[in-house]
KEGU-553428 format. One record per residue (C-alpha): x, y, z; residue in one letter. Coordinates in steps of 0.05 Angstrom, whole numbers, plus 32768, in hexadecimal, padded with zeros to 4 digits. Layout:
N
XYZA;...
//
This chain:
187
808E812380DEM;806980E980F8F;8026810980F0S;8037811780A5T;804D80D1809BF;800C80B480BBF;7FDF80E78096I;7FFD80D58056S;7FFA80898066T;7FB2808D8075G;7F9D80B9803EA;7FBC808E8009V;7FA6804E8026A;7F6180668029L;7F6280827FE1S;7F7F803D7FCAE;7F4680137FE5L;7F1D7FFA7FAAG;7F49801F7F77D;7F5980087F35K;7FA27FFA7F47T;7F877FCE7F85Q;7F5B7FA67F51L;7F9C7FA27F24F;7FC17F887F62A;7F8B7F507F6AL;7F907F3E7F21L;7FD97F387F21L;7FD37F0D7F5FA;7FA17EDF7F3DL;7FCA7EDB7EFER;800E7ED17F18Y;80257EA67F56H;805F7ED27F69A;80447F057F9FP;80877F1F7FB1W;809B7F307F6CR;80567F537F66I;805F7F797FA3I;80A47F8D7F8EA;808B7FA97F4FG;80527FCE7F6FI;80847FED7FA3F;80B680027F72L;807F80207F43A;806080447F7ET;80A480617F94V;80B3807F7F4BL;806D80957F40N;806080B57F83H;80A280D37F8CV;80A280F67F45A;8058810C7F51A;8067812C7F96G;80A7814B7F7FW;8081816B7F3EL;804981827F6DA;807781A47F9DV;80A081C67F65E;805F81E37F49V;804481F67F8EA;8088821C7F9AD;8070824F7F62H;8028825A7F79L;8011828A7FADP;7FF9826A7FEEL;7FB3827E7FE8Y;7FAD825F7FA4W;7FD282247FBAL;7FA182187FF9R;7F6282257FCDM;7F7E81F27F95G;7F9081BD7FC7T;7F4F81C57FF1G;7F2481BE7FB2I;7F4E81857F95A;7F4681607FDAC;7EF9816A7FD8I;7EF981537F8DA;7F23811A7FA3L;7EF281047FD7G;7EBC81097FA6A;7EE280DE7F75W;7EEC80A87FABM;7EA0809D7FACL;7EA580817F64L;7EBD80387F65P;7EF780267F34D;7EF47FEB7F08K;7F227FC97ED9L;7F1F7FDA7E8ED;7F147F9E7E61D;7F5D7FAA7E44D;7F7C7FA27E8AE;7F627F5F7E8BD;7F8C7F427E56K;7FC97F177E6DP;800C7F397E6DS;80477F2B7E43R;80717F3D7E81F;80847F167EC0G;80637F297F02P;80977F5F7F16F;80977F837ED5A;804B7F817ECBA;80437F997F0FA;80777FD17F07L;805D7FE87EC6V;80147FE27ED1G;801280037F15F;8043803E7EFBF;800E804D7EC3L;7FCF803F7EE9L;7FE780727F20E;7FF280AB7EF1I;7FB780DC7EFFG;7F9B80AA7F31D;7F7B80BC7F75K;7FB780A67F9BT;7FE280C97F70Q;7FBD81087F7AI;7FB880FF7FC7A;800480F67FC5T;800F81347FA2M;7FDD815E7FCCL;800081478007M;804081557FF1A;803081A07FE8T;800981A2802BS;8038817C805AY;8082817B806AA;80B38159806DP;80AD81408024F;80CE80FE8036A;809980EE806AA;806380FE8038V;808580CD8008M;80938097803AA;804980988054G;802E80998009S;8058805C7FF8I;804680388039L;7FFB8048802EG;7FFC80297FE8M;80247FEA7FFFM;7FF47FE0803FL;7FBB7FD68011V;7FD97FB37FD4N;800A7F837FF6A;7FD17F5F801BP;7FA97F5B7FD9I;7FE07F357FB9V;7FEF7F0D7FF5L;7FA97EFC8003I;7F867F017FC0G;7F3F7EF67FB1K;7F2F7EE17FFDN;7F3A7F2B8018I;7F1C7F4F7FE2S;7ED77F2F7FEAA;7ED87F488033R;7EE87F8E802AL;7EAB7FBE8035P;7EC37FEA7FFDL;7E8680177FF8T;7E8A802C8042L;7ED980348039T;7ECC80647FFBR;7E9880888021R;7EC68093805BL;7F0480A58032S;7ED780D6800DA;7EBE80F98051L;7F0880FF8068L;7F2281208028F;7EE8814D8029A;7EF781628070I;7F4181698063M;7F3181938024G;7F0081C08045A;7F3581CA807FA;7F6881DE804AM;7F3B82148029L;7F56825B8038P;7F108271804BI;7F21825D8094W;7F5C8292809DG;
//
């Protein structure tokens, strides 16, 4: 159980570094002077999004033969690793001021930005590959919070010091190794 928790935490935290939701957290921190309300919005959005995505992935996986589940999961992890090599950037529309307060802006923005995002896909892959489900979800949520809460609290000072290119490359390598290990060609 603890290994599942730590794998999930690490995989999601690495996936989140340099991601568009992390950039959105920085944007919210610079726009609003209410870090705890932003963090609360990020937390609730992450819980809602990742638990729903994980549950859906497990339901779908229950109906697939093990061979195809392992093949799909392995290929998806390798693709996710390749995707991590591409830096995210905010779209022009995301830079417009929000009509909502910091909590609502973080809640709605994070929930929507997480749909189909690397961290959501990583959570779905882990939910189908590791047990117990609660450990995967707790690790996924903690991974998101470990990366985003400091960005909100410290803001621009920390973002300038993160070696995002190296972090993306290491994340890509780890997911490629995990994906290759999941492929059914190994036994």
